[in-house]
C-alpha positions as CSV (number, residue, x, y, z in Angstrom):
1,X,25.0,14.2,-25.9
2,X,25.1,17.9,-25.3
3,X,27.5,19.7,-24.1
4,X,25.5,21.9,-21.5
5,X,23.0,20.7,-19.1
6,X,22.0,19.7,-15.7
7,X,20.4,17.1,-12.9
8,X,17.8,18.1,-10.3
9,X,18.5,15.9,-7.5
10,X,15.0,15.0,-6.0
11,X,13.5,15.5,-2.8
12,X,13.6,11.8,-1.9
13,X,15.4,11.0,0.7
14,X,16.2,7.5,0.7
15,X,14.9,3.6,-1.0
16,X,15.4,0.9,0.8
17,X,15.6,-2.9,-0.3
18,X,16.5,-5.9,0.8
19,X,14.2,-6.0,3.9
20,X,10.7,-6.9,4.8
21,X,8.2,-4.1,4.0
22,X,7.3,-4.2,7.5
23,X,9.9,-3.9,9.4
24,X,11.6,-1.2,7.1
25,X,8.5,0.9,7.8
26,X,7.7,0.4,11.3
27,X,11.7,1.8,11.1
28,X,10.9,4.9,9.0
29,X,7.8,5.4,11.0
30,X,9.8,5.4,14.2
31,X,13.0,7.7,12.5
32,X,10.3,10.1,11.3
33,X,8.8,9.8,14.8
34,X,5.2,9.5,13.2
35,X,2.0,8.8,15.4
36,X,-0.6,8.6,13.6
37,X,0.1,6.6,9.9
38,X,-2.6,6.8,7.1
39,X,-2.3,3.9,5.0
40,X,-3.2,3.8,1.4
41,X,-3.7,0.2,0.1
42,X,-4.3,-1.4,-2.5
43,X,-7.9,-3.6,-2.1
44,X,-6.2,-7.0,-3.1
45,X,-3.4,-6.9,-1.0
46,X,-5.3,-6.0,2.0
47,X,-8.3,-8.2,1.8
48,X,-6.8,-11.6,0.0
49,X,-3.9,-11.7,1.4
50,X,-1.5,-10.9,5.0
51,X,0.6,-8.1,4.3
52,X,-1.1,-5.4,5.4
53,X,-2.3,-6.6,8.4
54,X,1.3,-7.6,8.8
55,X,1.9,-3.9,8.6
56,X,-0.6,-3.0,10.6
57,X,0.7,-4.7,13.6
58,X,4.1,-3.5,13.3
59,X,2.9,0.0,13.2
60,X,1.0,-1.1,16.1
61,X,-0.2,1.7,18.3
62,X,0.8,4.2,15.2
63,X,-1.5,3.3,13.0
64,X,-4.6,5.4,12.5
65,X,-6.6,3.9,9.7
66,X,-6.7,2.6,6.1
67,X,-8.4,3.1,3.0
68,X,-8.4,0.3,-0.3
69,X,-10.5,1.8,-2.4
70,X,-8.4,3.9,-4.8
71,X,-10.0,3.4,-8.7
72,X,-7.8,1.9,-11.7
73,X,-7.5,5.9,-12.7
74,X,-6.9,8.0,-9.5
75,X,-9.9,9.9,-9.9
76,X,-10.7,13.9,-8.1
77,X,-13.7,12.4,-6.2
78,X,-12.1,9.8,-4.7
79,X,-9.3,11.5,-3.7
80,X,-11.0,14.3,-1.9
81,X,-12.8,11.9,0.0
82,X,-9.3,10.1,1.1
83,X,-8.0,13.6,1.9
84,X,-11.2,14.6,4.3
85,X,-10.5,11.2,5.9
86,X,-6.9,11.5,6.7
87,X,-7.5,14.9,7.8
88,X,-10.0,13.8,10.6
89,X,-7.5,11.0,11.5
90,X,-5.2,13.5,11.7
91,X,-2.4,11.6,10.2
92,X,0.6,13.0,10.3
93,X,2.2,10.2,7.7
94,X,0.6,8.7,4.3
95,X,1.9,5.4,2.9
96,X,1.1,4.4,-0.2
97,X,1.6,0.5,-1.0
98,X,0.4,-0.7,-4.4
99,X,0.4,0.6,-7.5
100,X,0.1,3.3,-9.5
101,X,-2.9,4.3,-9.0
102,X,-2.5,4.1,-5.3
103,X,1.0,5.9,-5.2
104,X,-0.8,9.1,-7.2
105,X,-3.4,8.8,-4.7
106,X,-1.2,9.7,-1.9
107,X,0.6,12.3,-3.5
108,X,-2.3,14.5,-4.3
109,X,-4.0,14.1,-1.0
110,X,-1.1,15.4,1.0
111,X,-1.8,18.5,-0.8
112,X,-5.4,18.2,-0.7
113,X,-4.4,17.7,2.9
114,X,-2.8,20.9,3.1
115,X,-5.2,23.3,0.8
116,X,-8.5,21.5,3.0
117,X,-9.3,20.7,-0.5
118,X,-12.4,18.7,0.6
119,X,-14.3,19.4,-3.0
120,X,-13.4,18.3,-6.8
121,X,-13.7,21.6,-7.9
122,X,-11.4,22.5,-5.4
123,X,-8.0,21.4,-7.3
124,X,-8.7,23.4,-10.3
125,X,-5.9,26.3,-10.9
126,X,-3.6,23.7,-9.5
127,X,-3.1,21.5,-12.5
128,X,0.0,21.9,-14.6
129,X,-0.3,24.1,-17.8
130,X,2.9,24.5,-20.8
131,X,3.2,27.4,-18.9
132,X,3.3,26.3,-15.3
133,X,5.3,22.9,-14.1
134,X,4.2,23.3,-10.8
135,X,0.9,23.8,-9.1
136,X,0.7,26.6,-6.9
137,X,0.8,24.7,-3.3
138,X,2.1,25.7,-0.4
139,X,4.8,23.0,1.1
140,X,3.0,20.1,2.9
141,X,3.3,19.3,6.6
142,X,3.0,15.8,5.6
143,X,4.6,13.2,3.7
144,X,4.4,10.2,2.4
145,X,6.1,7.0,1.9
146,X,5.9,5.1,-1.1
147,X,5.9,0.9,-0.7
148,X,5.4,-0.4,-4.8
149,X,3.8,-3.6,-5.6
150,X,4.1,-3.1,-9.4
151,X,7.1,-1.0,-11.5
152,X,5.1,1.7,-12.8
153,X,7.8,4.1,-11.4
154,X,5.6,7.0,-10.3
155,X,6.7,7.0,-6.7
156,X,10.2,8.1,-8.3
157,X,8.9,11.4,-9.1
158,X,7.0,14.4,-8.3
159,X,4.0,14.7,-10.4
160,X,0.9,12.7,-9.9
161,X,-1.9,12.1,-12.4
162,X,-5.7,12.7,-11.6
163,X,-8.6,11.9,-13.8
164,X,-11.7,14.4,-13.4
165,X,-14.2,12.0,-15.0
166,X,-16.9,14.3,-15.2
167,X,-14.2,15.5,-18.2
168,X,-12.8,12.8,-19.1
169,X,-9.9,14.5,-18.9
170,X,-6.8,13.5,-16.9
171,X,-4.3,15.8,-15.7
172,X,-1.1,16.5,-14.0
173,X,0.0,18.0,-10.4
174,X,3.3,18.7,-9.5
175,X,5.1,19.6,-6.4
176,X,8.5,19.1,-5.2
177,X,7.4,18.0,-2.0
178,X,4.8,15.2,-3.2
179,X,7.7,12.9,-3.9
180,X,8.3,10.3,-0.9
181,X,10.3,11.0,1.3
182,X,11.5,6.9,1.5
183,X,10.7,4.4,-0.6
184,X,10.8,0.9,-0.1
185,X,11.3,-2.1,-2.3
186,X,10.1,-5.8,-1.0
187,X,9.9,-8.6,-3.7
188,X,7.7,-10.5,-1.6
189,X,4.7,-8.0,-2.1
190,X,4.7,-8.1,-5.7
191,X,4.2,-11.5,-5.8
192,X,0.6,-10.9,-4.9
193,X,0.2,-8.9,-8.6
194,X,-1.5,-10.4,-11.5
195,X,1.0,-11.4,-14.1
196,X,-0.2,-9.3,-16.9
197,X,-0.1,-6.1,-14.4
198,X,3.8,-7.1,-13.3
199,X,4.5,-7.9,-17.1
200,X,2.7,-4.6,-18.1
201,X,3.6,-2.3,-15.3
202,X,7.4,-3.6,-16.3
203,X,6.7,-2.4,-19.7
204,X,6.0,1.2,-18.7
205,X,8.8,1.4,-16.7
206,X,11.1,0.6,-20.1
207,X,8.7,3.5,-21.7
208,X,10.1,5.6,-18.7
209,X,14.0,5.1,-19.4
210,X,13.5,4.5,-23.4
211,X,11.6,8.4,-23.8
212,X,14.5,9.7,-21.7
213,X,17.3,8.2,-23.7
214,X,15.6,9.6,-26.1
215,X,14.6,13.0,-24.9
216,X,15.3,16.4,-26.7
217,X,16.6,17.5,-23.5
218,X,18.8,14.6,-22.4
219,X,22.0,14.2,-19.7
220,X,25.0,12.1,-19.1
221,X,23.8,10.3,-16.0
222,X,20.0,10.2,-17.0
223,X,21.6,8.3,-20.0
224,X,23.9,5.6,-18.4
225,X,21.4,4.8,-15.2
226,X,18.3,4.2,-17.6
227,X,20.2,1.6,-19.9
228,X,21.2,-0.2,-16.4
229,X,17.6,0.0,-16.1
230,X,16.6,-1.6,-18.9
231,X,19.1,-3.9,-19.4
232,X,18.3,-4.7,-15.5
233,X,14.0,-4.6,-16.3
234,X,14.6,-6.9,-19.9
235,X,16.3,-9.5,-18.1
236,X,14.2,-9.7,-14.9
237,X,10.5,-9.5,-17.1
238,X,11.8,-12.7,-19.0
239,X,13.0,-14.2,-16.0
240,X,9.2,-13.7,-13.5
241,X,7.9,-14.6,-16.8
242,X,9.4,-18.5,-17.1
243,X,9.3,-18.6,-13.1
244,X,7.1,-16.4,-11.1
245,X,8.6,-17.4,-7.5
246,X,11.9,-15.8,-8.7
247,X,12.5,-13.4,-5.4
248,X,15.8,-12.2,-7.3
249,X,14.4,-11.6,-10.7
250,X,11.8,-9.3,-9.0
251,X,13.7,-7.1,-6.8
252,X,15.9,-6.6,-10.2
253,X,12.4,-5.5,-12.1
254,X,12.4,-3.2,-9.2
255,X,15.5,-2.3,-9.1
256,X,15.0,-1.5,-13.1
257,X,12.1,0.6,-11.9
258,X,14.0,2.6,-9.7
259,X,16.6,3.1,-12.3
260,X,14.4,3.5,-15.9
261,X,13.1,6.2,-13.6
262,X,15.9,8.4,-13.3
263,X,14.8,10.3,-16.3
264,X,11.1,11.5,-14.5
265,X,13.6,12.3,-11.2
266,X,15.1,15.1,-13.7
267,X,12.4,16.6,-15.2
268,X,14.0,15.2,-18.5
269,X,11.1,15.4,-20.9
270,X,9.2,12.3,-21.7
271,X,7.9,12.1,-25.4
272,X,4.6,11.1,-27.3
273,X,4.4,7.7,-25.9
274,X,3.4,9.1,-22.6
275,X,1.7,11.9,-24.0
276,X,-1.3,9.4,-25.8
277,X,-1.1,7.0,-23.0
278,X,-2.1,9.7,-20.6
279,X,-4.9,11.1,-23.3
280,X,-6.3,7.2,-24.1
281,X,-6.0,6.6,-20.2
282,X,-7.9,9.7,-19.2
283,X,-10.3,9.9,-21.9
284,X,-11.1,5.9,-23.5
285,X,-10.0,4.0,-19.5
286,X,-7.2,2.2,-21.1
287,X,-4.2,1.0,-18.7
288,X,-1.2,2.9,-19.4
289,X,0.9,-0.4,-20.1
290,X,-1.6,-1.1,-22.3
291,X,-0.6,2.0,-24.5
292,X,2.8,1.4,-24.8
293,X,2.8,-2.0,-25.6
294,X,1.6,-0.4,-28.9
295,X,2.3,2.6,-29.4
296,X,5.9,2.7,-28.4
297,X,7.7,0.7,-31.3
298,X,6.2,3.5,-33.9
299,X,6.8,6.8,-31.7
300,X,10.6,5.0,-31.8
301,X,10.4,4.7,-35.6
302,X,8.3,8.0,-36.0
303,X,11.0,10.4,-34.0
304,X,13.6,8.0,-35.5
305,X,15.2,11.1,-37.7
306,X,15.4,12.8,-34.6
307,X,16.4,10.5,-32.2
308,X,19.4,8.8,-34.6
309,X,21.6,7.3,-32.6
310,X,20.3,8.0,-29.9
311,X,17.8,5.1,-30.4
312,X,20.0,2.3,-31.3
313,X,20.2,0.2,-28.8
314,X,21.1,-3.2,-28.8
315,X,18.7,-6.3,-26.7
316,X,21.5,-6.5,-24.3
317,X,21.3,-2.4,-23.3
318,X,24.7,-1.7,-25.0
319,X,24.6,1.7,-27.2
320,X,25.5,1.4,-30.7
321,X,25.9,3.9,-33.4
322,X,26.6,4.2,-37.0
323,X,24.6,2.9,-40.5
324,X,24.6,-0.4,-39.8
325,X,23.2,-0.7,-36.4
326,X,20.0,-3.1,-36.8
327,X,18.4,-3.4,-33.5
328,X,17.1,0.2,-31.5
329,X,15.2,0.6,-28.1
330,X,12.1,-1.0,-30.3
331,X,13.4,-4.5,-30.3
332,X,14.7,-4.1,-26.8
333,X,11.4,-2.9,-25.4
334,X,9.2,-5.5,-27.6
335,X,11.6,-8.3,-26.4
336,X,10.4,-8.2,-23.3
337,X,7.0,-8.8,-24.1
338,X,7.1,-11.6,-26.3
339,X,6.5,-14.4,-23.8
340,X,3.1,-12.6,-22.7
341,X,2.0,-12.1,-25.9
342,X,2.8,-15.8,-27.4
343,X,0.9,-17.4,-24.9
344,X,-2.0,-15.5,-25.6
345,X,-2.0,-15.6,-28.7
346,X,-1.5,-12.3,-29.6
347,X,0.3,-11.1,-33.4
348,X,1.7,-8.1,-34.2
349,X,0.0,-6.5,-36.3
350,X,2.9,-4.2,-37.5
351,X,3.4,-0.5,-36.7
352,X,0.3,1.9,-36.1
353,X,0.0,3.7,-39.1
354,X,-0.7,8.0,-39.1
355,X,-1.4,9.9,-42.5
356,X,-0.8,13.3,-42.7
357,X,-3.8,15.1,-41.7
358,X,-3.4,12.6,-38.5
359,X,-0.1,14.2,-37.9
360,X,-1.1,17.7,-38.3
361,X,-3.7,16.5,-35.5
362,X,-1.6,15.1,-32.9
363,X,2.0,16.3,-33.1
364,X,3.6,12.7,-32.3
365,X,7.4,14.4,-32.9
366,X,9.5,14.7,-30.3
367,X,10.7,18.0,-30.6
368,X,7.6,19.7,-29.0
369,X,7.1,17.1,-25.8
370,X,3.8,17.0,-25.3
371,X,3.1,16.1,-21.2
372,X,0.4,18.0,-21.2
373,X,-2.6,16.1,-21.9
374,X,-4.7,18.8,-22.0
375,X,-2.3,20.4,-25.0
376,X,-3.2,17.0,-26.6
377,X,-6.9,17.3,-26.6
378,X,-6.8,21.2,-28.1
379,X,-4.6,19.5,-31.3
380,X,-7.1,16.4,-31.6
381,X,-10.3,18.8,-32.3
382,X,-8.3,19.7,-35.5
383,X,-10.5,17.8,-38.0
384,X,-8.7,14.6,-38.5
385,X,-10.4,12.0,-41.0
386,X,-10.0,8.3,-39.2
387,X,-8.4,9.6,-35.8
388,X,-11.4,8.9,-34.0
389,X,-12.4,5.5,-35.7
390,X,-8.3,4.9,-34.9
391,X,-9.2,5.2,-31.3
392,X,-11.8,3.7,-30.9
393,X,-10.4,0.3,-33.0
394,X,-7.2,0.7,-30.3
395,X,-10.0,0.7,-27.7
396,X,-11.4,-2.6,-28.6
397,X,-8.7,-4.6,-29.0
398,X,-7.8,-3.4,-25.4
399,X,-10.7,-4.7,-24.6
400,X,-10.4,-8.3,-26.4
401,X,-6.9,-8.1,-24.9
402,X,-7.8,-8.1,-21.3
403,X,-10.3,-10.8,-21.3
């Protein structure tokens, strides 16, 4: 642990849990005096369950409009269209109800509404770069509330990932006021989340916690909170896998996702697992949670010389130090997926091997964390024998696993 450090408190006002989403959202709309509430929701929740209708009824005349067409990887094309609809509907509060893509969409919609960006090219120049961590956005007049249905945890930070499908490039957009004012955790909504997505987004949440703990710029609060979040996730994911109707375990998973995101909130730099996932997601359309499950164990091993004892934690989430430590965050991470991989007949093929040329082409070392996917693309422009083949093989494996 460094002697010097800092913690950046987020612009989020509250996290509400233990209350039905419809009731909690109505109370938030009343507290914020929102009269035109625009809902951006999961299509599954909107068309196959009663949950969104319950929320519309609870809002009553405050409900303005509902949109349920966000794609898996939030795209420029869709968000500018949604922003135009929300602007036309005179929305004064945007509510995201669904998974990570829905939440990401709502964040960038706020900025598109503020700047009246209704064409894809209008977002050029607002993305983050290695030299500019916050885009030149104005503070939006309209803010948002998030009701997550998965565990990916994107609602707990002020950044968003948006894919430019024309260039097959996933970009980061960030501004402190993109963060939701309130986040509502209702475990009842999560029961409709497909098992693969629930477990997969849980491993993504573990990714947030692990890379925060192993970051080159950690701090005391993030360490303590993320370790507790990993404990919640490790136990909760296993319990929900055995009993999907276990509401307490589902809420514990949601709490684990929240606590594991403290590193993102504090702008603790993430590492190679996140950066690789951003590139594979935008370029190869691979879900983040597939990337995490494959990459994290190998990233931890690769960076062990830098992390040292920071990555040595046993499966209970207790930090262990010293040369005799036999268990690492890698074991903690993979344990949460053990039941799922056994059920599907997946076989662990060992750590991903990276040869010297590939290391030169893609910097996997956490001494230089690269959170900007464009930086990774530039590194990949360097000739690297086998790297393109490797990505194709991983993509093919993901396709077969999803069947």
